[in-house]
C-alpha positions as CSV (number, residue, x, y, z in Angstrom):
1,M,92.0,-68.4,36.0
2,S,91.5,-65.2,37.7
3,E,92.1,-63.2,34.6
4,P,89.1,-64.4,32.7
5,L,86.8,-63.9,35.6
6,T,88.0,-60.4,36.0
7,G,87.2,-59.8,32.3
8,K,83.7,-61.0,32.8
9,M,83.2,-58.7,35.7
10,N,84.4,-55.8,33.7
11,L,82.0,-56.6,30.9
12,K,79.1,-56.6,33.4
13,R,80.2,-53.2,34.6
14,R,80.2,-51.9,31.0
15,L,76.9,-53.4,30.0
16,G,75.1,-52.8,33.3
17,N,72.3,-55.0,34.7
18,P,69.6,-55.5,32.1
19,V,67.1,-56.5,34.7
20,R,67.6,-53.3,36.6
21,H,67.1,-51.3,33.4
22,L,63.8,-53.0,32.8
23,H,62.6,-52.3,36.3
24,G,63.5,-48.6,35.9
25,E,61.0,-48.2,32.9
26,Q,58.0,-49.6,34.7
27,G,54.9,-47.1,34.8
28,S,55.9,-44.9,31.8
29,A,53.0,-46.2,29.7
30,L,50.6,-45.3,32.5
31,V,51.9,-41.8,32.5
32,L,51.5,-41.6,28.8
33,V,48.0,-42.9,29.0
34,M,47.1,-40.5,31.7
35,F,48.5,-37.6,29.8
36,I,46.5,-38.5,26.7
37,V,43.4,-38.9,28.9
38,L,44.1,-35.4,30.4
39,L,44.4,-33.9,26.9
40,L,41.2,-35.6,25.8
41,T,39.4,-34.4,29.0
42,I,40.6,-30.8,28.4
43,L,39.6,-31.0,24.7
44,G,36.2,-32.5,25.7
45,M,35.7,-29.8,28.3
46,G,36.5,-27.2,25.7
47,V,34.1,-28.7,23.2
48,L,31.4,-28.9,25.9
49,S,32.1,-25.4,27.0
50,A,31.9,-24.2,23.4
51,A,28.6,-26.1,22.9
52,V,27.1,-24.8,26.1
53,G,28.3,-21.2,25.3
54,G,26.9,-21.5,21.8
55,A,23.6,-22.7,23.1
56,Q,23.6,-19.8,25.5
57,R,24.5,-17.4,22.8
58,T,21.8,-18.9,20.6
59,E,19.3,-18.6,23.3
60,T,20.3,-15.0,24.1
61,R,20.2,-14.2,20.4
62,K,16.7,-15.8,20.1
63,N,15.6,-13.7,23.1
64,D,17.1,-10.7,21.6
65,V,15.3,-11.2,18.3
66,Q,12.1,-12.1,20.1
67,S,12.3,-8.9,22.2
68,L,12.9,-6.8,19.1
69,H,9.9,-8.3,17.4
70,L,7.8,-7.9,20.5
71,A,8.8,-4.2,20.7
72,E,7.9,-3.7,17.1
73,K,4.6,-5.5,17.6
74,T,3.9,-3.4,20.6
75,L,4.4,-0.2,18.5
76,D,2.1,-1.7,15.8
77,E,-0.6,-2.3,18.4
78,A,-0.2,1.2,19.8
79,V,-0.6,2.8,16.4
80,A,-3.7,0.6,15.8
81,Y,-5.1,1.7,19.2
82,I,-4.5,5.4,18.5
83,T,-5.9,5.1,14.9
84,A,-9.1,3.5,16.1
85,G,-9.6,6.1,18.8
86,L,-9.0,9.0,16.4
87,N,-11.4,7.5,13.8
88,D,-14.0,7.2,16.6
89,E,-13.5,10.9,17.4
90,I,-14.0,11.8,13.7
91,N,-17.2,9.7,13.5
92,K,-18.5,11.4,16.6
93,G,-17.6,14.8,15.2
94,V,-19.6,14.7,12.0
95,D,-21.7,17.7,12.9
96,V,-18.9,19.9,14.3
97,S,-16.5,22.3,12.6
98,Q,-13.0,21.4,11.5
99,A,-11.6,23.5,14.3
100,D,-13.7,21.7,16.9
101,L,-12.6,18.4,15.4
102,D,-9.0,19.4,15.6
103,N,-9.4,20.3,19.2
104,K,-11.0,16.8,19.8
105,I,-8.1,15.1,18.2
106,N,-5.5,17.1,20.1
107,S,-7.3,16.4,23.4
108,F,-7.4,12.7,22.6
109,L,-3.7,12.6,21.9
110,Q,-2.8,14.6,25.0
111,N,-4.9,12.4,27.3
112,L,-3.9,8.9,26.2
113,P,-4.3,6.5,29.2
114,V,-1.3,6.5,31.4
115,G,-0.9,4.4,34.6
116,S,0.8,5.3,37.8
117,N,4.0,3.6,36.7
118,G,4.3,5.8,33.7
119,F,3.3,3.1,31.2
120,L,0.2,3.0,29.0
121,T,-2.1,0.5,30.8
122,S,-4.7,-0.3,28.1
123,T,-4.7,-4.0,27.4
124,D,-4.7,-3.2,23.7
125,L,-1.2,-1.8,24.2
126,L,0.3,-4.5,26.4
127,Q,1.7,-7.6,24.8
128,A,2.8,-10.9,26.4
129,D,4.6,-13.8,24.8
130,G,5.1,-16.5,27.6
131,E,5.6,-16.0,31.3
132,K,8.8,-14.0,31.0
133,A,8.0,-11.9,28.0
134,V,6.3,-8.4,28.1
135,G,6.1,-5.5,25.7
136,K,5.0,-2.0,26.8
137,I,4.8,1.6,25.6
138,T,7.1,3.7,27.8
139,S,6.2,7.1,26.4
140,I,4.3,9.0,23.7
141,H,5.3,12.5,22.8
142,S,2.7,14.5,20.8
143,E,3.6,17.6,18.8
144,K,1.0,19.7,17.0
145,T,2.0,21.6,13.8
146,G,-0.2,24.5,12.7
147,T,-3.2,26.1,14.2
148,G,-6.0,25.6,11.6
149,H,-6.5,29.4,11.4
150,A,-5.7,31.7,8.5
151,G,-5.3,28.8,6.1
152,Q,-2.7,26.9,8.1
153,S,-2.6,23.2,7.9
154,V,-2.8,21.0,11.0
155,S,-0.9,17.8,11.6
156,Y,0.2,15.8,14.7
157,R,3.6,14.2,15.0
158,L,3.8,11.4,17.6
159,T,7.0,9.9,18.9
160,L,6.3,6.4,20.4
161,S,8.8,4.5,22.5
162,A,8.4,0.8,23.3
163,E,10.3,-1.5,25.6
164,A,10.2,-5.3,25.3
165,E,11.8,-7.9,27.6
166,V,12.1,-11.6,26.9
167,N,13.8,-13.8,29.5
168,G,15.8,-10.9,30.8
169,V,16.8,-9.5,27.4
170,K,15.5,-5.9,26.8
171,R,15.2,-4.0,23.6
172,M,13.8,-0.5,23.0
173,L,12.4,0.9,19.8
174,T,11.2,4.4,18.8
175,Q,8.8,5.2,16.0
176,T,7.5,8.5,14.6
177,V,3.9,8.7,13.4
178,V,2.5,11.7,11.5
179,I,-1.3,12.1,11.6
180,D,-3.6,14.5,9.7
181,T,-7.1,14.6,8.4
182,S,-6.3,15.8,4.9
183,P,-7.6,13.7,2.0
184,D,-5.1,11.7,0.1
185,F,-6.1,12.9,-3.4
186,L,-4.5,16.2,-2.8
187,K,-1.1,14.6,-2.4
188,Y,-0.8,13.4,-6.0
189,T,-0.3,15.1,-9.3
190,L,-2.5,12.6,-11.1
191,G,-4.5,9.7,-9.6
192,S,-7.5,7.5,-9.6
193,E,-9.2,5.3,-7.0
194,K,-9.7,2.8,-9.8
195,N,-7.6,2.6,-13.0
196,L,-5.0,5.2,-14.1
197,T,-4.2,4.9,-17.8
198,I,-1.4,7.0,-19.3
199,N,-1.3,6.9,-23.1
200,G,1.5,8.5,-25.1
201,A,4.1,11.0,-23.9
202,P,3.1,13.3,-21.1
203,Y,5.5,14.9,-18.6
204,I,4.4,14.5,-14.9
205,Q,6.3,16.1,-12.0
206,G,5.2,14.6,-8.7
207,N,3.6,11.4,-7.5
208,I,0.8,9.4,-9.2
209,Y,-1.6,6.9,-7.7
210,A,-3.7,4.0,-9.0
211,G,-6.2,2.3,-6.7
212,D,-6.4,-0.7,-9.1
213,T,-4.2,-0.9,-12.2
214,L,-1.7,1.6,-13.6
215,T,-1.2,1.2,-17.4
216,I,1.6,2.9,-19.3
217,N,1.0,2.8,-23.1
218,D,3.1,4.5,-25.7
219,T,0.1,5.1,-28.0
220,A,-2.3,8.0,-27.5
221,Q,-6.0,7.6,-28.4
222,Y,-8.2,10.5,-29.5
223,T,-11.3,11.5,-31.4
224,Y,-11.2,14.0,-34.2
225,K,-14.4,14.9,-36.2
226,T,-16.2,11.9,-34.7
227,I,-13.5,9.5,-35.9
228,N,-11.3,7.6,-33.5
229,H,-7.5,7.8,-34.1
230,T,-4.2,6.6,-32.5
231,F,-0.7,8.1,-32.5
232,T,2.4,6.5,-31.0
233,S,4.5,9.1,-29.1
234,Q,7.4,8.8,-26.7
235,P,8.8,9.2,-24.2
236,F,6.6,9.1,-21.1
237,E,8.3,10.9,-18.3
238,L,7.6,10.7,-14.5
239,T,9.6,12.8,-12.1
240,G,8.3,11.3,-8.9
241,E,6.9,8.1,-7.5
242,A,4.2,5.7,-8.8
243,H,2.1,4.4,-6.0
244,V,0.4,1.1,-7.0
245,Q,-1.3,-1.9,-5.4
246,S,1.4,-4.4,-6.5
247,L,4.0,-4.8,-9.2
248,R,1.6,-7.0,-11.1
249,K,-0.8,-4.0,-11.2
250,L,1.7,-1.9,-13.1
251,V,1.3,-2.8,-16.8
252,Y,3.5,-1.6,-19.7
253,K,2.2,-1.6,-23.3
254,E,4.6,-0.8,-26.1
255,Q,4.2,-1.1,-29.9
256,G,5.6,-4.3,-31.2
257,L,6.1,-5.9,-27.8
258,P,3.8,-8.1,-25.6
259,D,2.3,-6.5,-22.5
260,R,4.6,-6.7,-19.5
261,T,4.0,-6.2,-15.8
262,A,6.5,-4.6,-13.5
263,D,7.3,-7.9,-11.6
264,T,8.8,-9.3,-14.8
265,I,11.0,-6.4,-15.5
266,T,14.7,-6.1,-14.4
267,P,17.0,-3.1,-14.5
268,A,18.5,-4.6,-17.7
269,T,15.2,-4.7,-19.5
270,S,15.2,-2.3,-22.4
271,M,12.1,-0.3,-22.9
272,T,11.1,3.3,-23.3
273,G,8.5,4.2,-20.7
274,K,9.9,2.1,-17.8
275,I,9.5,3.7,-14.3
276,P,12.7,2.9,-12.2
277,Q,11.9,0.2,-9.7
278,E,13.0,2.4,-6.8
279,N,10.3,4.9,-7.8
280,V,7.5,2.3,-7.7
281,K,5.9,2.2,-4.2
282,I,3.3,-0.2,-2.9
283,K,0.4,1.6,-1.2
284,N,-2.6,-0.6,-0.3
285,H,-5.9,1.1,-1.2
286,R,-7.3,0.1,2.1
287,S,-5.0,2.7,3.7
288,F,-6.1,5.4,1.2
289,V,-8.1,8.2,2.9
290,E,-11.1,8.7,0.7
291,M,-13.4,11.7,0.3
292,D,-17.1,11.9,-0.3
293,V,-18.3,15.1,-2.1
294,E,-21.9,15.0,-0.8
295,S,-20.9,14.6,2.9
296,S,-18.2,17.2,2.5
297,F,-20.7,19.7,1.0
298,I,-23.0,19.2,3.9
299,D,-20.1,19.5,6.3
300,K,-19.2,22.9,4.7
301,V,-22.7,24.2,5.0
302,A,-22.6,23.2,8.7
303,E,-19.3,25.2,9.0
304,A,-21.1,28.3,7.7
305,I,-23.8,27.9,10.3
306,G,-21.4,27.0,13.2
307,S,-22.7,25.6,16.5
308,G,-26.2,24.3,16.3
309,A,-26.0,23.1,12.7
310,N,-28.1,20.0,11.9
311,G,-26.5,17.8,9.2
312,T,-29.7,15.9,8.7
313,D,-31.8,19.0,8.0
314,I,-29.1,20.3,5.6
315,S,-29.0,17.0,3.7
316,R,-32.8,16.9,3.4
317,N,-33.1,20.4,2.1
318,L,-30.1,20.0,-0.2
319,K,-31.8,17.0,-1.9
320,N,-35.1,18.7,-2.0
321,G,-33.7,21.8,-3.7
322,T,-34.7,24.1,-0.9
323,L,-31.3,24.9,0.7
324,A,-31.5,28.6,0.2
325,A,-35.0,28.9,1.7
326,Y,-33.9,26.7,4.6
327,L,-30.8,28.7,5.4
328,T,-32.4,32.1,5.0
329,G,-35.5,31.1,7.0
330,T,-33.7,29.3,9.9
331,Y,-30.4,31.2,10.1
332,S,-31.3,34.5,8.6
333,G,-28.9,36.4,10.9
334,L,-25.9,34.4,9.9
335,F,-26.2,34.9,6.1
336,D,-26.3,37.9,3.8
337,H,-29.0,37.3,1.2
338,P,-28.5,39.9,-1.5
339,L,-30.9,39.8,-4.5
340,L,-29.7,41.2,-7.7
341,P,-32.5,43.3,-9.3
342,P,-32.7,44.1,-13.0
343,K,-30.1,46.6,-14.1
344,P,-31.8,50.1,-14.1
345,D,-31.8,52.5,-17.0
346,P,-28.6,54.6,-16.5
347,N,-30.4,57.5,-18.3
348,D,-33.2,57.6,-15.8
349,I,-32.1,60.5,-13.5
350,S,-35.4,60.7,-11.6
351,D,-35.5,60.2,-7.9
352,H,-37.0,56.7,-8.5
353,G,-34.3,56.0,-11.1
354,Q,-31.6,57.1,-8.7
355,E,-33.0,54.9,-5.9
356,L,-33.1,51.9,-8.2
357,Q,-29.5,52.6,-9.2
358,H,-28.4,52.7,-5.5
359,E,-30.2,49.5,-4.8
360,Y,-28.5,47.8,-7.7
361,E,-25.1,49.1,-6.8
362,D,-25.6,48.0,-3.2
363,A,-26.6,44.5,-4.3
364,V,-23.5,44.3,-6.6
365,L,-21.2,45.4,-3.7
366,R,-22.7,42.8,-1.3
367,L,-22.3,40.1,-4.0
368,T,-18.8,41.0,-5.1
369,Q,-17.2,42.2,-1.8
370,P,-18.9,40.2,0.9
371,S,-18.0,40.4,4.6
372,K,-19.9,37.3,5.9
373,S,-21.4,34.1,4.6
374,V,-23.6,34.7,1.6
375,I,-26.6,32.6,0.3
376,Y,-27.6,33.4,-3.3
377,D,-30.9,31.9,-4.5
378,G,-30.7,31.2,-8.3
379,D,-28.1,31.2,-11.0
380,L,-25.2,33.6,-10.7
381,T,-23.0,34.9,-13.6
382,L,-19.7,36.7,-13.1
383,D,-19.3,38.5,-16.4
384,G,-16.3,40.7,-15.7
385,T,-18.4,43.8,-16.4
386,E,-21.2,44.2,-13.8
387,L,-20.1,41.4,-11.5
388,R,-16.4,41.5,-11.7
389,G,-15.6,38.8,-9.2
390,I,-16.0,37.7,-5.6
391,T,-13.4,39.0,-3.2
392,Y,-13.5,38.4,0.5
393,S,-10.6,39.9,2.4
394,E,-8.1,37.1,3.1
395,N,-8.8,37.1,6.9
396,V,-12.5,36.9,6.4
397,K,-12.2,34.1,3.8
398,N,-10.1,32.0,6.2
399,S,-12.1,32.7,9.3
400,A,-12.5,30.1,11.9
401,S,-15.9,29.2,13.3
402,P,-18.4,29.9,11.9
403,R,-16.5,29.8,8.6
404,N,-17.5,32.1,5.8
405,W,-18.9,30.3,2.7
406,Y,-20.4,31.7,-0.4
407,I,-23.4,29.5,-1.2
408,I,-25.0,29.5,-4.6
409,D,-28.3,27.6,-4.7
410,G,-28.2,27.3,-8.5
411,D,-25.5,27.4,-11.3
412,L,-22.3,29.4,-11.3
413,R,-21.0,30.8,-14.6
414,I,-17.8,32.6,-14.8
415,N,-17.7,34.0,-18.3
416,N,-14.8,36.3,-19.0
417,Y,-14.2,35.2,-22.6
418,G,-12.4,37.8,-24.7
419,S,-11.5,40.1,-21.9
420,A,-7.8,40.9,-21.1
421,T,-8.7,41.8,-17.4
422,P,-9.1,38.7,-15.3
423,I,-12.0,38.1,-13.0
424,Q,-10.8,37.7,-9.4
425,V,-12.3,35.2,-7.0
426,R,-11.1,35.0,-3.4
427,A,-13.9,32.9,-1.7
428,N,-14.7,29.5,-0.6
429,I,-17.8,28.6,-2.7
430,L,-20.6,26.0,-2.5
431,V,-22.6,25.5,-5.7
432,T,-25.7,23.2,-5.8
433,G,-25.9,23.3,-9.6
434,K,-23.4,23.3,-12.4
435,V,-20.1,25.4,-12.8
436,E,-18.8,26.8,-16.0
437,I,-15.5,28.7,-16.3
438,R,-14.3,30.5,-19.4
439,G,-11.8,33.2,-20.1
440,K,-9.2,34.7,-17.7
441,V,-9.8,34.1,-14.0
442,E,-7.6,34.5,-10.9
443,F,-8.5,32.2,-8.0
444,D,-7.8,31.9,-4.3
445,S,-10.7,29.5,-3.7
446,T,-12.0,26.1,-2.8
447,L,-15.1,25.4,-4.8
448,F,-17.5,22.4,-4.3
449,V,-19.9,21.4,-7.1
450,Y,-22.8,19.4,-5.7
451,K,-24.9,18.6,-8.8
452,K,-25.2,14.9,-9.6
453,P,-24.9,14.2,-13.3
454,Q,-27.9,13.2,-15.5
455,V,-27.5,10.6,-18.2
456,I,-28.2,12.1,-21.6
457,N,-28.2,9.8,-24.7
458,G,-26.3,7.2,-22.7
459,Q,-23.6,9.7,-21.5
460,E,-23.2,11.4,-18.2
461,E,-23.4,15.2,-18.5
462,Y,-20.5,17.4,-17.5
463,T,-21.5,19.2,-14.3
464,T,-18.2,21.2,-14.4
465,T,-16.8,22.7,-17.6
466,V,-13.5,24.5,-17.9
467,E,-13.3,25.7,-21.5
468,D,-11.0,28.2,-23.3
469,A,-10.0,29.2,-19.8
470,S,-6.9,30.7,-18.2
471,I,-6.8,29.9,-14.5
472,K,-4.1,31.7,-12.5
473,G,-3.6,31.9,-8.8
474,L,-4.6,35.1,-7.0
475,N,-1.6,36.4,-5.1
476,G,0.2,33.2,-5.6
477,K,-2.7,30.9,-4.4
478,E,-4.8,28.5,-6.5
479,L,-8.2,26.9,-7.2
480,V,-9.3,23.6,-5.6
481,L,-12.4,22.4,-7.5
482,I,-14.2,19.4,-6.2
483,S,-17.1,18.1,-8.4
484,Q,-19.6,15.3,-7.8
485,G,-20.1,15.0,-11.5
486,P,-17.7,14.7,-14.5
487,I,-15.3,17.5,-15.3
488,L,-14.7,18.7,-18.9
489,I,-11.4,20.6,-19.5
490,N,-11.5,21.6,-23.2
491,R,-9.9,23.7,-25.9
492,L,-6.8,24.8,-24.0
493,A,-4.4,26.4,-26.5
494,A,-6.0,24.4,-29.3
495,F,-3.7,23.8,-32.3
496,T,-1.0,26.1,-31.1
497,N,2.6,25.3,-30.5
498,D,3.4,27.8,-27.8
499,E,3.1,26.5,-24.2
500,P,0.4,28.4,-22.3
501,A,0.6,29.4,-18.6
502,P,-0.4,26.4,-16.5
503,L,-3.8,26.1,-14.8
504,D,-3.1,26.8,-11.2
505,A,-5.7,24.3,-9.9
506,F,-6.5,21.0,-8.3
507,F,-9.4,19.1,-9.7
508,Y,-11.3,16.2,-8.2
509,T,-14.3,14.4,-9.6
510,D,-16.5,11.6,-8.1
511,S,-16.7,10.3,-11.7
512,A,-14.4,9.1,-14.4
513,A,-12.3,11.5,-16.4
514,E,-10.3,11.8,-19.6
515,L,-7.6,14.5,-20.2
516,Y,-6.0,15.3,-23.6
517,G,-2.8,16.9,-24.8
518,V,-3.1,16.1,-28.5
519,G,-4.6,19.0,-30.4
520,S,-4.6,21.1,-27.3
521,I,-1.8,21.9,-24.9
522,F,-2.7,20.9,-21.4
523,S,-0.5,22.4,-18.7
524,L,-1.4,22.0,-15.0
525,S,0.2,23.3,-11.8
526,G,-1.7,21.4,-9.1
527,G,-3.3,18.0,-9.7
528,F,-6.2,16.0,-11.1
529,F,-7.8,13.1,-9.3
530,A,-10.8,10.9,-10.2
531,K,-12.8,8.5,-8.1
532,G,-13.5,6.6,-11.3
533,D,-11.0,5.7,-14.0
534,L,-8.6,8.5,-15.2
535,T,-7.2,8.3,-18.7
536,I,-4.4,10.6,-20.1
537,N,-3.8,10.9,-23.8
538,A,-0.8,13.0,-24.9
539,V,1.6,13.4,-27.8
540,R,4.8,15.4,-28.3
541,G,5.2,17.7,-31.3
542,S,3.3,20.3,-33.3
543,A,-0.3,19.8,-34.1
544,A,-2.7,21.3,-36.7
545,G,-6.2,20.5,-37.6
546,G,-6.5,18.6,-40.9
547,T,-9.3,17.4,-43.0
548,S,-9.9,14.1,-41.4
549,D,-7.2,13.9,-38.7
550,I,-4.9,16.1,-36.6
551,N,-1.6,16.6,-38.4
552,I,1.1,15.9,-35.8
553,I,4.8,16.4,-36.4
554,P,6.8,14.6,-33.7
555,D,9.1,16.7,-31.7
556,N,10.2,15.6,-28.2
557,R,10.9,19.2,-27.2
558,L,7.3,20.3,-27.5
559,I,5.3,18.6,-24.6
560,R,1.6,18.9,-25.1
561,F,0.7,17.5,-21.7
562,K,2.5,18.7,-18.6
563,A,1.3,18.3,-15.0
564,S,3.4,19.5,-12.0
565,Y,2.5,19.2,-8.3
566,N,1.9,22.3,-6.1
567,D,2.9,21.5,-2.5
568,Q,1.5,24.7,-1.1
569,I,-2.1,23.5,-1.4
570,F,-2.5,22.5,2.2
571,N,-1.3,25.9,3.5
572,D,-3.1,28.0,0.9
573,Q,-6.6,26.3,1.0
574,Q,-6.8,24.6,4.4
575,A,-9.8,26.7,5.4
576,G,-11.9,25.2,2.6
577,L,-10.4,21.7,2.2
578,P,-12.8,18.7,2.7
579,R,-12.8,16.8,5.9
580,V,-12.3,13.0,5.6
581,K,-13.9,10.2,7.5
582,A,-10.7,8.6,8.7
583,V,-7.3,9.8,9.9
584,N,-4.3,9.7,7.5
585,I,-1.5,7.8,9.3
586,R,2.0,8.0,7.9
587,V,4.4,5.7,9.8
588,E,8.1,6.5,9.6
589,G,11.0,4.1,10.1
590,L,11.9,2.4,13.4
591,K,14.8,3.6,15.4
592,L,16.7,1.2,17.7
593,N,17.6,2.7,21.1
């Protein structure tokens, strides 16, 4: 009996106590649950931390972007403040010389309002966006380039630094602004304040400008023997930029294709006269610095008088046709007033004849080699024989204040047709009447033509005529001709196939203008700008006069209209260039500090 019992006990030992095993596993589920809760808590905290950190980063990024925009806005406000102040100085300086005006501008820039903390304190320059946002100009550095004397151009380079802080986040920006008072028209090879139309196949080196619409057409239009004709010629070439009002204001016309605007054209678009999109720039006409011929003419007469000049009196006498009498009567000591008597008989060797000869030679010398401002009452003709030119010394031509001007109260005719020896003109000239230029002439000159055009048989008369002319720069300089009326440039290398020397000149007209390179060959080193519409018509190839039309043989190598920009104009002719009524502001790119 003991044996079986013993076996049962051994079995218990082998199997163990099941109740004890169950009691040993109590609480394990709780540990597991707590472990899972801990993991979820850690994960939740991580998610929460990431969310909070992301929100903080988003807020910081928002503050960073806002501070950057605020700094940029502060710079914009600073430029607007400076521009308004400078334009006010210009408006107040209507009756002062350009040198005096430059001094006013320089003084304004050097004395911008600065507070005791070193920041500009004008409320126009301080920006706030909420309680914890402020933008301020920290510094403005002004640097003047040029002196304005001896033909040197003057410009001002400003470096503006701005700091903006939004909720503790600071950003600093720097911007450079270039300021000058030079008219915009002198910065373009070809341009118009209205519509610029280019028909045919000219070659243009430099920038062009259209204040309204720029049209590129592959078909030239011209009149021959009173009959209108057209001729398709390609390619149109522009080495430079086209400054337009918008892409929709750049229109392409090509034979066999519908008209297209630049906003519908892609780099893949196949066409002949397309301007690369990267060379098309948007320049709003509201930022274009205009020039007025009449007010500039009055301004230059005032420059010749110097201090004490009265613009109102000058304007009144100019309109009444009494400018010469007014200047010689009121400012007789400032002007030489030579009168050219009739040419005496060279065979008269009497004392009286010799006296007349001396008087004549003295008048010729005073007219052709002046040493001060001159007023000539009447029409003046430079014929290359008796009156061989007008040559101030370079220093006298580019004098400061009062500035030396050669004033002709009448017409100016430069007629050197048929002579191999060029007439030389080194003078800044004001002409109240018409101007005609023929034959070979060498210029270092700025020339204003005041006469307003009359309407004859429904057409405005040409107040400036350049015909069968060769205009070269004198000692590497050029002519700047500014005309209130229309300009006719005619019969340049007509029906020849050899490219002539270019006209070293800049032309400006208050009217509309048309230029041709069809039968003639037009070559220009300088520029041409019109306040009205400017139309170019040009072909490529040889041309000969026919019975009823011009016989044109296409040849892309023979360019009959070529215009290239001369970037020395501002240095060469600064003493005579017109003053504008607003500053020209060129804003360069922003720099992040």
